[in-house]
FITORDO-560390 format. One record per residue (C-alpha): residue number from 1; x, y, z; residue in three letters; chain. Coordinates in steps of 0.02 Angstrom, whole numbers, plus 32768, in hexadecimal, padded with zeros to 4 digits. Layout:
+-----+------+------+------+------+-------+
|  nr |    x |    y |    z | rest | kette |
+-----+------+------+------+------+-------+
| NUM |    X |    Y |    Z |  ala |     A |
...
+-----+------+------+------+------+-------+
REM end
This chain:
+-----+------+------+------+------+-------+
|  nr |    x |    y |    z | rest | kette |
+-----+------+------+------+------+-------+
|   1 | 5093 | 7212 | 7FB8 |  met |     A |
|   2 | 50A4 | 71D8 | 7F04 |  ala |     A |
|   3 | 5109 | 7274 | 7EDD |  arg |     A |
|   4 | 5190 | 7246 | 7F5C |  ala |     A |
|   5 | 519E | 7196 | 7F16 |  ala |     A |
|   6 | 51B0 | 71D8 | 7E64 |  asp |     A |
|   7 | 5239 | 7254 | 7E93 |  ser |     A |
|   8 | 5298 | 71D0 | 7EF6 |  ala |     A |
|   9 | 529F | 715E | 7E5D |  arg |     A |
|  10 | 5349 | 715E | 7E08 |  arg |     A |
|  11 | 5344 | 71A6 | 7D58 |  gln |     A |
|  12 | 53BB | 7178 | 7CCC |  phe |     A |
|  13 | 53C6 | 720F | 7C5B |  gly |     A |
|  14 | 5349 | 7296 | 7C34 |  thr |     A |
|  15 | 52C5 | 72B7 | 7BB1 |  val |     A |
|  16 | 5293 | 7365 | 7B7C |  arg |     A |
|  17 | 520F | 73A5 | 7B06 |  arg |     A |
|  18 | 5253 | 740F | 7A78 |  leu |     A |
|  19 | 51F8 | 74A5 | 7A2C |  pro |     A |
|  20 | 51CE | 7436 | 7997 |  ser |     A |
|  21 | 5166 | 73C8 | 7A09 |  gly |     A |
|  22 | 51DF | 7336 | 79FA |  arg |     A |
|  23 | 5243 | 72ED | 7A8B |  tyr |     A |
|  24 | 52FF | 72E6 | 7AA6 |  gln |     A |
|  25 | 5353 | 7267 | 7B17 |  ala |     A |
|  26 | 53FB | 7282 | 7B6D |  arg |     A |
|  27 | 5462 | 7229 | 7BF0 |  tyr |     A |
|  28 | 550E | 7225 | 7C3E |  thr |     A |
|  29 | 556A | 7188 | 7C08 |  gly |     A |
|  30 | 55EB | 711E | 7C63 |  pro |     A |
|  31 | 5670 | 7189 | 7C10 |  asp |     A |
|  32 | 5626 | 721E | 7C71 |  leu |     A |
|  33 | 55FC | 7276 | 7BCE |  glu |     A |
|  34 | 554E | 72B8 | 7BA4 |  arg |     A |
|  35 | 5500 | 7253 | 7B14 |  his |     A |
|  36 | 5468 | 7289 | 7AB0 |  thr |     A |
|  37 | 53FC | 7211 | 7A4D |  ala |     A |
|  38 | 542A | 7211 | 7994 |  pro |     A |
|  39 | 5376 | 7242 | 7969 |  arg |     A |
|  40 | 52DF | 7291 | 79BA |  thr |     A |
|  41 | 5243 | 7231 | 79EA |  phe |     A |
|  42 | 518B | 724B | 79C7 |  glu |     A |
|  43 | 5152 | 721B | 7A76 |  thr |     A |
|  44 | 5194 | 722A | 7B25 |  asn |     A |
|  45 | 5185 | 716D | 7B38 |  gly |     A |
|  46 | 51F3 | 714D | 7A9F |  asp |     A |
|  47 | 527B | 71BC | 7AE7 |  ala |     A |
|  48 | 5274 | 7162 | 7B8E |  tyr |     A |
|  49 | 5279 | 70B9 | 7B34 |  ala |     A |
|  50 | 531A | 70EF | 7ADC |  trp |     A |
|  51 | 5362 | 7124 | 7B84 |  leu |     A |
|  52 | 5333 | 707C | 7BD0 |  arg |     A |
|  53 | 538A | 7022 | 7B40 |  ala |     A |
|  54 | 5426 | 708A | 7B5D |  glu |     A |
|  55 | 541D | 7066 | 7C18 |  glu |     A |
|  56 | 5410 | 6FAD | 7BF2 |  arg |     A |
|  57 | 54AF | 6FB4 | 7B89 |  leu |     A |
|  58 | 5508 | 7005 | 7C1D |  val |     A |
|  59 | 54C5 | 6F7F | 7C94 |  glu |     A |
|  60 | 5501 | 6EF3 | 7C20 |  leu |     A |
|  61 | 55AC | 6F47 | 7C12 |  asp |     A |
|  62 | 55A2 | 6F4B | 7B54 |  val |     A |
|  63 | 5585 | 7006 | 7B44 |  trp |     A |
|  64 | 55DD | 7072 | 7AC4 |  thr |     A |
|  65 | 55AF | 7125 | 7A9F |  ser |     A |
|  66 | 551F | 7141 | 7A25 |  pro |     A |
|  67 | 5595 | 71A2 | 79B4 |  ala |     A |
|  68 | 560F | 710F | 79AD |  asp |     A |
|  69 | 5581 | 7096 | 7987 |  arg |     A |
|  70 | 5541 | 7107 | 78FC |  ala |     A |
|  71 | 55F0 | 7111 | 78B0 |  ala |     A |
|  72 | 5602 | 7052 | 78B7 |  glu |     A |
|  73 | 5558 | 703B | 7864 |  ala |     A |
|  74 | 5586 | 70B6 | 77DA |  glu |     A |
|  75 | 562C | 705E | 77BD |  ala |     A |
|  76 | 55D6 | 6FB4 | 77B5 |  ala |     A |
|  77 | 5557 | 6FF7 | 7738 |  ala |     A |
|  78 | 55E1 | 7033 | 76C4 |  thr |     A |
|  79 | 563D | 6F8C | 76C0 |  ile |     A |
|  80 | 5622 | 6F3C | 7617 |  lys |     A |
|  81 | 55DE | 6E8C | 761B |  val |     A |
|  82 | 564A | 6E1B | 75AF |  leu |     A |
|  83 | 55E6 | 6DA0 | 7546 |  thr |     A |
|  84 | 5622 | 6CF7 | 750B |  val |     A |
|  85 | 5624 | 6D37 | 7457 |  glu |     A |
|  86 | 5692 | 6DCD | 7484 |  glu |     A |
|  87 | 5707 | 6D5E | 74E9 |  tyr |     A |
|  88 | 5718 | 6CE3 | 7458 |  gly |     A |
|  89 | 573C | 6D6A | 73D7 |  gln |     A |
|  90 | 57BE | 6DB7 | 744A |  gly |     A |
|  91 | 580C | 6D0D | 746A |  trp |     A |
|  92 | 581A | 6CEB | 73AE |  leu |     A |
|  93 | 5863 | 6D98 | 738D |  thr |     A |
|  94 | 58E9 | 6D8C | 7414 |  glu |     A |
|  95 | 592B | 6CE2 | 73E0 |  arg |     A |
|  96 | 59BC | 6CCB | 7368 |  asp |     A |
|  97 | 5969 | 6C4E | 72F3 |  leu |     A |
|  98 | 5985 | 6C19 | 7241 |  arg |     A |
|  99 | 5901 | 6C5F | 71CA |  pro |     A |
| 100 | 58B2 | 6BB5 | 71A8 |  lys |     A |
| 101 | 58AB | 6B8B | 7262 |  thr |     A |
| 102 | 585E | 6C35 | 7289 |  arg |     A |
| 103 | 57DB | 6C1C | 7201 |  ala |     A |
| 104 | 57B1 | 6B6E | 7242 |  glu |     A |
| 105 | 57A1 | 6BAF | 72F5 |  tyr |     A |
| 106 | 5731 | 6C3D | 72BB |  arg |     A |
| 107 | 56C3 | 6BC3 | 725A |  arg |     A |
| 108 | 56B4 | 6B51 | 72F0 |  phe |     A |
| 109 | 5691 | 6BE3 | 7365 |  trp |     A |
| 110 | 560E | 6C2E | 72F0 |  ser |     A |
| 111 | 55B2 | 6B8A | 72D5 |  ser |     A |
| 112 | 55C0 | 6B33 | 737D |  arg |     A |
| 113 | 55D5 | 6BB6 | 7405 |  ile |     A |
| 114 | 558C | 6C5D | 73CF |  thr |     A |
| 115 | 54DB | 6C21 | 73A3 |  pro |     A |
| 116 | 54C4 | 6BD0 | 744D |  tyr |     A |
| 117 | 5531 | 6C2D | 74CA |  leu |     A |
| 118 | 5568 | 6CCD | 7471 |  gly |     A |
| 119 | 54EC | 6D40 | 74CB |  asp |     A |
| 120 | 5510 | 6CFC | 7579 |  tyr |     A |
| 121 | 5577 | 6D66 | 75F0 |  ala |     A |
| 122 | 561B | 6D0B | 7608 |  leu |     A |
| 123 | 5601 | 6D09 | 76C5 |  ala |     A |
| 124 | 5557 | 6CB3 | 76AF |  asp |     A |
| 125 | 5599 | 6C1D | 764E |  val |     A |
| 126 | 559A | 6B85 | 76C0 |  thr |     A |
| 127 | 55AB | 6ACC | 769C |  pro |     A |
| 128 | 54EE | 6ABE | 76AE |  ala |     A |
| 129 | 54D3 | 6B42 | 7627 |  val |     A |
| 130 | 5549 | 6AEA | 75B1 |  ile |     A |
| 131 | 54FA | 6A3F | 75CD |  arg |     A |
| 132 | 5448 | 6A84 | 75C5 |  ser |     A |
| 133 | 53D4 | 6A11 | 7563 |  pro |     A |
| 134 | 537F | 6AAB | 7519 |  arg |     A |
| 135 | 541F | 6ADA | 74C1 |  arg |     A |
| 136 | 5427 | 6A86 | 7417 |  pro |     A |
| 137 | 54BD | 6A15 | 7401 |  arg |     A |
| 138 | 54DB | 6A4C | 734F |  gly |     A |
| 139 | 5489 | 6A43 | 72A6 |  arg |     A |
| 140 | 544D | 699E | 7262 |  val |     A |
| 141 | 54D4 | 6956 | 71F2 |  gly |     A |
| 142 | 555C | 69C8 | 7236 |  ala |     A |
| 143 | 5602 | 6971 | 7254 |  pro |     A |
| 144 | 5634 | 695B | 730A |  pro |     A |
| 145 | 56BB | 69CE | 734D |  pro |     A |
| 146 | 576A | 6992 | 7322 |  arg |     A |
| 147 | 57A3 | 6993 | 73D7 |  asp |     A |
| 148 | 570D | 696D | 7447 |  pro |     A |
| 149 | 577A | 696C | 74E4 |  tyr |     A |
| 150 | 57AB | 6A20 | 74C4 |  asn |     A |
| 151 | 56F8 | 6A5E | 74AE |  ser |     A |
| 152 | 56A2 | 6ACB | 752F |  ala |     A |
| 153 | 5631 | 6A3B | 7561 |  glu |     A |
| 154 | 56C1 | 69C3 | 757E |  ala |     A |
| 155 | 571C | 6A43 | 75E9 |  arg |     A |
| 156 | 5687 | 6A51 | 765E |  thr |     A |
| 157 | 5662 | 6997 | 766E |  met |     A |
| 158 | 5668 | 6948 | 7719 |  thr |     A |
| 159 | 56A2 | 6895 | 7736 |  pro |     A |
| 160 | 55EC | 685B | 7739 |  asp |     A |
| 161 | 55D4 | 689C | 7687 |  asp |     A |
| 162 | 565B | 682F | 7638 |  tyr |     A |
| 163 | 5624 | 678C | 75E7 |  pro |     A |
| 164 | 5645 | 66F0 | 764D |  ala |     A |
| 165 | 56D9 | 6688 | 7614 |  ala |     A |
| 166 | 56B0 | 65D6 | 75DE |  asp |     A |
+-----+------+------+------+------+-------+
REM end
């Protein structure tokens, strides 16, 4: 009796044992193409778990072929993460500035921005990171920036951060 119930159960894909002893999972996708797992599995259960994950993607209507997902992951891995330091150096290089202005900007950037934010990925810099109390506000005795309203901190201030007018 149990045999009939097992055979009546709907299967998504197939798993086969390879001569190496590992397992390969395959299924027919919504595009009516045959898709094979990008790797083989040590156990039968691992192969069926991969198939179930693929079936779930189909059920949620977010499925793309495993080959397309692998290509997207590879492309994402090759994208270079731009740091704040690299962005700043590029910004200074691209601008048409007088030599003294460029030197002053580089000095400011090197002393005020690079030590605290230079290693951050540009996409990870948020107002909270800039206002972080763990970030030193500058060296003791260092002069304040010439234009505090043009600093990175001022540009990320919210109305609640401004001092109250008397």
